[in-house]
C-alpha positions as CSV (number, residue, x, y, z in Angstrom):
1,M,-10.8,14.8,-74.7
2,S,-7.1,13.9,-74.3
3,K,-5.6,11.3,-76.1
4,D,-4.6,9.5,-72.8
5,R,-8.2,9.7,-71.9
6,M,-9.3,8.2,-75.2
7,L,-6.9,5.3,-74.6
8,D,-8.1,4.6,-71.3
9,I,-11.7,4.4,-72.8
10,R,-10.9,2.4,-75.8
11,F,-9.0,0.0,-73.4
12,G,-11.8,-0.2,-70.9
13,I,-14.3,-1.2,-73.9
14,L,-11.9,-3.8,-75.2
15,R,-11.4,-5.3,-71.6
16,A,-15.1,-5.3,-70.9
17,S,-16.1,-6.8,-74.1
18,V,-13.5,-9.6,-73.8
19,A,-14.5,-10.3,-70.3
20,I,-18.3,-10.4,-71.5
21,L,-17.3,-12.9,-74.4
22,V,-15.3,-15.2,-72.3
23,S,-18.1,-15.4,-69.7
24,L,-20.6,-16.3,-72.4
25,V,-18.2,-19.0,-73.8
26,V,-17.9,-20.3,-70.2
27,A,-21.9,-20.1,-69.7
28,T,-22.0,-21.9,-73.3
29,I,-19.9,-24.7,-72.0
30,F,-22.2,-25.0,-69.0
31,I,-25.2,-25.1,-70.9
32,F,-23.9,-27.8,-73.3
33,I,-23.2,-29.9,-70.2
34,M,-26.6,-29.2,-68.5
35,S,-29.2,-28.9,-71.0
36,D,-31.0,-31.8,-73.2
37,D,-31.2,-29.4,-76.2
38,P,-28.1,-26.8,-75.9
39,M,-29.0,-25.2,-79.0
40,L,-32.5,-24.3,-77.9
41,S,-31.3,-23.2,-74.5
42,L,-28.8,-20.8,-76.2
43,Y,-31.7,-19.5,-78.5
44,Y,-33.8,-18.6,-75.3
45,M,-30.9,-17.1,-73.6
46,L,-29.3,-14.9,-76.5
47,I,-32.1,-14.5,-79.1
48,S,-35.5,-14.6,-77.4
49,P,-35.1,-11.3,-75.4
50,F,-35.2,-9.7,-78.8
51,S,-37.9,-11.6,-80.6
52,N,-40.6,-9.2,-79.9
53,L,-41.6,-5.9,-78.6
54,R,-42.9,-7.2,-75.3
55,Q,-39.4,-8.9,-74.7
56,I,-37.5,-5.8,-75.5
57,F,-39.7,-3.7,-73.1
58,G,-38.9,-6.4,-70.5
59,I,-35.2,-5.6,-70.8
60,L,-35.9,-2.0,-70.3
61,E,-38.0,-2.8,-67.5
62,R,-35.3,-4.7,-65.8
63,M,-32.9,-2.0,-66.5
64,I,-34.6,0.7,-64.4
65,P,-33.4,-0.1,-60.8
66,L,-30.0,-1.4,-62.3
67,L,-29.4,2.3,-63.7
68,F,-29.7,3.7,-60.4
69,T,-27.6,1.2,-58.4
70,G,-24.9,1.2,-61.2
71,L,-24.8,5.1,-60.8
72,A,-24.7,4.6,-57.1
73,V,-21.7,2.2,-57.1
74,C,-19.7,4.4,-59.7
75,V,-19.8,7.4,-57.5
76,M,-18.6,5.5,-54.4
77,F,-16.2,3.4,-56.3
78,A,-14.8,6.5,-58.3
79,A,-13.5,7.8,-54.9
80,N,-12.1,4.4,-53.9
81,Q,-14.8,3.9,-51.4
82,F,-16.0,0.2,-51.5
83,N,-19.2,0.7,-49.9
84,L,-21.5,-2.2,-50.5
85,A,-24.7,-0.9,-48.7
86,A,-26.3,0.1,-52.0
87,E,-28.2,-3.1,-51.8
88,G,-29.7,-2.2,-48.4
89,S,-30.4,1.2,-49.5
90,V,-32.5,-0.1,-52.6
91,M,-34.9,-1.8,-50.0
92,L,-34.8,1.1,-47.5
93,G,-35.6,3.4,-50.5
94,G,-38.4,1.1,-51.6
95,F,-40.0,0.9,-48.2
96,T,-39.8,4.6,-47.4
97,A,-41.6,5.3,-50.6
98,A,-44.1,2.8,-49.7
99,C,-44.9,4.4,-46.4
100,V,-45.3,7.7,-48.2
101,A,-47.7,6.0,-50.8
102,I,-49.6,4.6,-48.0
103,Y,-49.9,7.3,-45.3
104,M,-49.3,10.7,-47.1
105,P,-52.3,11.7,-49.4
106,L,-50.9,14.0,-51.9
107,P,-52.1,15.2,-55.6
108,M,-51.2,13.0,-58.4
109,G,-47.8,13.8,-59.9
110,I,-46.6,15.4,-56.5
111,H,-47.1,12.2,-54.9
112,P,-44.6,10.3,-56.2
113,A,-42.1,12.8,-56.5
114,V,-42.4,13.5,-52.8
115,A,-42.0,9.7,-52.1
116,I,-38.8,9.4,-54.3
117,L,-37.4,12.6,-52.3
118,C,-38.2,11.2,-48.9
119,A,-36.4,7.6,-50.1
120,M,-33.3,9.7,-51.1
121,V,-33.2,11.7,-47.9
122,V,-33.6,8.6,-45.5
123,C,-30.9,6.7,-47.5
124,G,-28.6,9.4,-47.7
125,I,-28.8,9.9,-43.7
126,V,-28.5,6.1,-43.4
127,M,-25.4,6.0,-45.5
128,L,-23.8,8.5,-43.1
129,I,-23.3,5.4,-40.7
130,P,-20.4,3.8,-42.4
131,A,-19.0,7.0,-43.8
132,V,-18.6,8.5,-40.3
133,L,-17.5,5.3,-38.8
134,Q,-14.7,5.2,-41.4
135,T,-13.7,8.8,-41.2
136,K,-13.8,9.5,-37.6
137,L,-13.1,6.0,-36.1
138,G,-11.1,4.3,-39.0
139,V,-13.5,1.4,-39.3
140,N,-13.4,-0.6,-42.5
141,V,-16.1,0.6,-44.6
142,L,-16.4,-2.8,-46.6
143,V,-17.4,-4.4,-43.3
144,T,-19.9,-1.8,-41.9
145,S,-21.6,-1.4,-45.3
146,L,-21.9,-5.0,-45.8
147,M,-23.5,-5.5,-42.3
148,L,-25.4,-2.6,-42.7
149,N,-27.4,-4.3,-45.6
150,Y,-28.7,-7.0,-43.3
151,V,-29.6,-4.5,-40.4
152,I,-31.6,-2.5,-42.7
153,Q,-33.5,-5.8,-44.1
154,F,-34.6,-6.9,-40.5
155,V,-35.5,-3.4,-39.5
156,V,-37.7,-3.1,-42.4
157,L,-39.2,-6.4,-41.8
158,Y,-39.9,-5.4,-38.2
159,F,-41.8,-2.2,-39.4
160,L,-43.5,-4.4,-42.1
161,V,-44.7,-7.1,-39.6
162,N,-45.7,-4.8,-36.8
163,H,-46.9,-1.6,-38.4
164,I,-47.9,-1.3,-41.9
165,S,-48.8,-5.1,-43.0
166,D,-52.3,-6.0,-44.0
167,A,-53.7,-8.9,-42.1
168,T,-56.4,-9.5,-44.4
169,Q,-53.9,-11.0,-46.9
170,G,-52.6,-14.5,-47.0
171,A,-49.0,-13.3,-47.4
172,L,-46.8,-10.8,-45.7
173,M,-47.2,-7.4,-47.5
174,S,-48.3,-3.9,-46.6
175,Q,-51.6,-2.0,-47.2
176,T,-52.4,-0.9,-50.6
177,F,-50.7,2.1,-52.1
178,L,-52.8,5.3,-52.8
179,S,-53.5,5.4,-56.6
180,T,-51.8,8.9,-56.8
181,S,-48.5,7.8,-55.6
182,M,-48.0,5.3,-58.8
183,I,-45.6,5.9,-61.5
184,P,-47.5,5.4,-64.8
185,F,-46.6,2.9,-67.5
186,M,-45.3,4.0,-70.8
187,S,-45.9,0.7,-73.0
188,F,-45.8,-2.9,-72.2
189,M,-45.8,-2.6,-68.6
190,T,-42.8,-0.5,-68.6
191,S,-42.8,2.7,-66.3
192,Y,-41.7,6.2,-67.1
193,G,-39.0,5.1,-64.5
194,I,-36.7,4.6,-67.4
195,I,-37.0,8.2,-68.2
196,I,-36.1,9.2,-64.7
197,G,-33.1,6.7,-64.9
198,A,-31.8,8.2,-68.2
199,F,-32.0,11.7,-66.9
200,M,-30.0,10.6,-63.7
201,V,-27.2,9.2,-65.9
202,V,-26.9,12.5,-67.6
203,L,-27.0,14.2,-64.5
204,V,-24.4,12.2,-62.6
205,T,-22.2,12.2,-65.5
206,L,-22.2,15.8,-65.7
207,F,-21.5,16.1,-61.9
208,M,-18.7,13.8,-61.9
209,Y,-16.9,15.3,-65.2
210,R,-18.1,19.0,-65.0
211,T,-18.1,20.1,-61.3
212,K,-15.4,20.6,-58.9
213,W,-17.3,18.1,-56.3
214,G,-17.1,15.4,-59.3
215,Y,-13.3,16.3,-59.7
216,A,-12.5,16.2,-56.1
217,I,-14.4,12.7,-56.0
218,R,-12.3,11.4,-58.8
219,M,-9.0,13.0,-57.5
220,V,-9.6,11.3,-54.0
221,G,-10.2,8.1,-55.6
222,I,-6.7,8.5,-57.6
223,N,-4.7,9.6,-54.6
224,Q,-6.0,10.7,-51.3
225,E,-2.5,12.0,-49.9
226,F,-2.1,14.2,-52.9
227,S,-5.5,15.4,-53.0
228,S,-5.1,16.2,-49.4
229,Y,-2.1,18.2,-50.1
230,S,-3.7,19.8,-53.1
231,G,-6.2,21.5,-50.6
232,I,-9.3,19.0,-51.1
233,K,-11.2,18.3,-48.0
234,V,-10.8,14.5,-48.2
235,V,-13.0,13.8,-45.3
236,G,-15.9,15.4,-46.6
237,I,-15.6,14.2,-50.0
238,V,-15.3,10.6,-48.7
239,V,-18.5,11.1,-46.8
240,L,-20.3,13.0,-49.7
241,C,-19.6,10.4,-52.3
242,Q,-21.2,7.7,-49.9
243,V,-24.2,9.8,-49.1
244,I,-24.8,10.6,-53.1
245,G,-24.2,6.7,-53.6
246,G,-27.0,6.0,-50.9
247,M,-29.3,8.5,-52.3
248,L,-29.2,7.3,-55.8
249,A,-29.8,3.6,-54.6
250,G,-32.4,4.8,-52.6
251,M,-33.9,6.5,-55.3
252,G,-33.8,3.3,-57.5
253,G,-35.6,1.4,-55.0
254,A,-38.6,4.0,-54.6
255,V,-38.7,4.2,-58.5
256,E,-39.0,0.5,-58.7
257,M,-41.6,0.3,-55.8
258,L,-43.9,2.8,-57.1
259,G,-43.7,1.7,-60.7
260,Y,-44.2,-2.0,-60.4
261,F,-46.0,-2.6,-57.1
262,D,-49.4,-1.8,-55.6
263,R,-48.1,-2.9,-51.9
264,Y,-44.7,-3.3,-50.4
265,R,-43.8,-7.1,-50.7
266,W,-39.8,-7.3,-50.3
267,R,-39.1,-9.6,-47.6
268,L,-35.4,-10.1,-48.6
269,L,-32.8,-7.9,-50.1
270,P,-33.9,-7.4,-53.7
271,G,-30.2,-8.0,-55.2
272,Y,-30.2,-4.9,-57.4
273,G,-27.3,-3.3,-55.4
274,W,-25.2,-6.6,-56.0
275,N,-25.9,-6.0,-59.6
276,G,-24.8,-2.6,-59.5
277,I,-21.4,-3.6,-58.6
278,T,-21.2,-5.6,-61.6
279,I,-22.4,-2.7,-63.8
280,A,-20.0,-0.4,-62.2
281,I,-17.1,-2.8,-63.0
282,L,-18.1,-3.1,-66.5
283,A,-18.6,0.9,-66.8
284,K,-14.9,1.2,-65.3
285,N,-16.8,3.6,-62.8
286,N,-17.9,6.1,-65.7
287,P,-21.5,7.0,-65.1
288,A,-21.9,7.6,-69.1
289,F,-21.4,3.8,-69.5
290,V,-23.8,2.8,-66.8
291,P,-26.7,2.3,-69.4
292,L,-24.7,-0.3,-71.5
293,G,-23.8,-2.2,-68.6
294,A,-27.2,-2.2,-67.1
295,F,-28.7,-3.1,-70.6
296,F,-26.4,-6.1,-70.9
297,L,-27.2,-7.4,-67.3
298,A,-31.0,-6.9,-68.0
299,Y,-30.7,-8.5,-71.5
300,M,-28.9,-11.6,-69.9
301,S,-31.4,-11.7,-67.0
302,R,-34.3,-11.5,-69.4
303,G,-32.6,-14.4,-71.5
304,C,-31.8,-16.6,-68.5
305,V,-35.5,-16.4,-67.0
306,N,-36.7,-17.3,-70.5
307,M,-34.2,-20.4,-70.7
308,S,-35.2,-21.5,-67.3
309,I,-38.8,-21.4,-68.4
310,Y,-38.5,-23.4,-71.4
311,T,-35.6,-25.5,-70.9
312,T,-33.9,-27.4,-68.1
313,V,-31.2,-24.9,-67.6
314,P,-31.8,-22.8,-64.3
315,A,-31.9,-18.9,-64.4
316,E,-29.0,-19.0,-61.9
317,M,-26.6,-19.1,-65.3
318,L,-26.9,-15.3,-64.9
319,E,-24.6,-15.6,-61.7
320,V,-22.1,-17.8,-63.5
321,I,-21.6,-15.1,-66.1
322,Q,-21.5,-12.3,-63.3
323,A,-18.9,-14.4,-61.7
324,V,-16.7,-14.8,-64.6
325,I,-16.8,-11.2,-65.3
326,F,-15.8,-10.2,-61.7
327,L,-12.9,-12.7,-62.2
328,F,-11.3,-11.2,-65.3
329,F,-11.8,-7.7,-63.9
330,A,-10.1,-8.6,-60.4
331,A,-7.2,-10.1,-62.6
332,E,-5.0,-7.0,-62.8
333,H,-2.6,-8.5,-65.5
334,F,-5.7,-9.2,-67.8
335,L,-4.8,-7.7,-71.2
336,A,-1.9,-5.5,-69.6
337,K,0.4,-6.5,-72.2
338,Y,-2.3,-5.4,-74.7
339,R,-2.4,-2.0,-73.0
340,Q,1.2,-1.8,-73.0
341,K,1.4,-2.2,-76.6
342,M,-1.2,0.5,-77.1
343,V,0.7,2.8,-75.1
344,V,3.9,2.4,-77.1
345,K,2.2,2.6,-80.2
346,K,0.7,6.0,-79.2
347,A,4.0,7.4,-77.9
348,R,5.7,6.4,-81.3
349,A,3.0,7.9,-83.3
350,E,3.4,11.1,-81.3
351,M,7.3,11.2,-81.7
352,D,6.8,10.5,-85.4
353,M,4.5,13.6,-85.8
354,E,6.9,15.6,-83.8
355,E,9.9,14.6,-85.9
356,T,7.8,15.5,-88.9
357,S,6.6,18.7,-87.9
358,G,10.2,19.5,-87.0
359,E,11.5,18.8,-90.5
360,E,8.9,21.0,-91.8
361,V,9.9,24.0,-89.8
362,A,13.4,23.3,-90.5
363,G,12.8,23.1,-94.2
């Protein structure tokens, strides 16, 4: 790994750590204002998620969909494509997997694999909509992808209400999934989806940093015009990264649905896609760091829920933490002076090494 790359990684870790620390300080201030017992609230938010194995596995459980949406957003943002349709893709992926789980009898083991594959294909095809509109008509992908989320939501609700709902139930939900479609549990109600997520982290990291397509995606994100002059098919890469992002998010929705539900129950966008944006920002669009961002967000989610159960502070404190993280990462000059000092220090160290080696040669 080059020294410049190491410098970028070190600065990225430092920047993320400071942003997280400041967000926790801001959350602590709000807790002291809102809570009757601030120290108890802080205990439940920060300490209780590690108090026993059940709590720890609960963090892993919340990590599963975040791994996939974090990877999805990383791939798209790496190409400088601010596609926000990962949220709708999660819902669509879960719904597609649910339909396969209900209507397609298959052997155990094959059934969930087919359901996940179908979810990926459907979401990849749907993600072509904002990608093609952007490349062929010049439509802003930020707008079309954001609107697409709500189109997906209401299309899913239409089919849920009119075609696959179970009228015998007291609430809106689908018919029961076939038992062969379920992803089994490891321990403490945590499914093997965490293993699938870890495998995808490795696969996407290798794809982004060890293949020509991943290289092309990153180069397009750095400079589209230069990439075009270099012979990279920019239009194809722009479409490819958004399709891959949709497939990964759809896979996350399918894994979550088959791992923790026996019926399709989502009536609103589940929120995993929006969290994926936070994770991609924390990971600086590097898939290898997605598990760290997903773990932090899952840990804080678990802690905020525990805090809301046992104290007067609501679970929405997590949104305050995310908002502060967004704010600091959006500030381009945040720690810019410190980065400049790091660059100058590295340059001086290299110059000293060259002078030393030159003197040795001359001697």
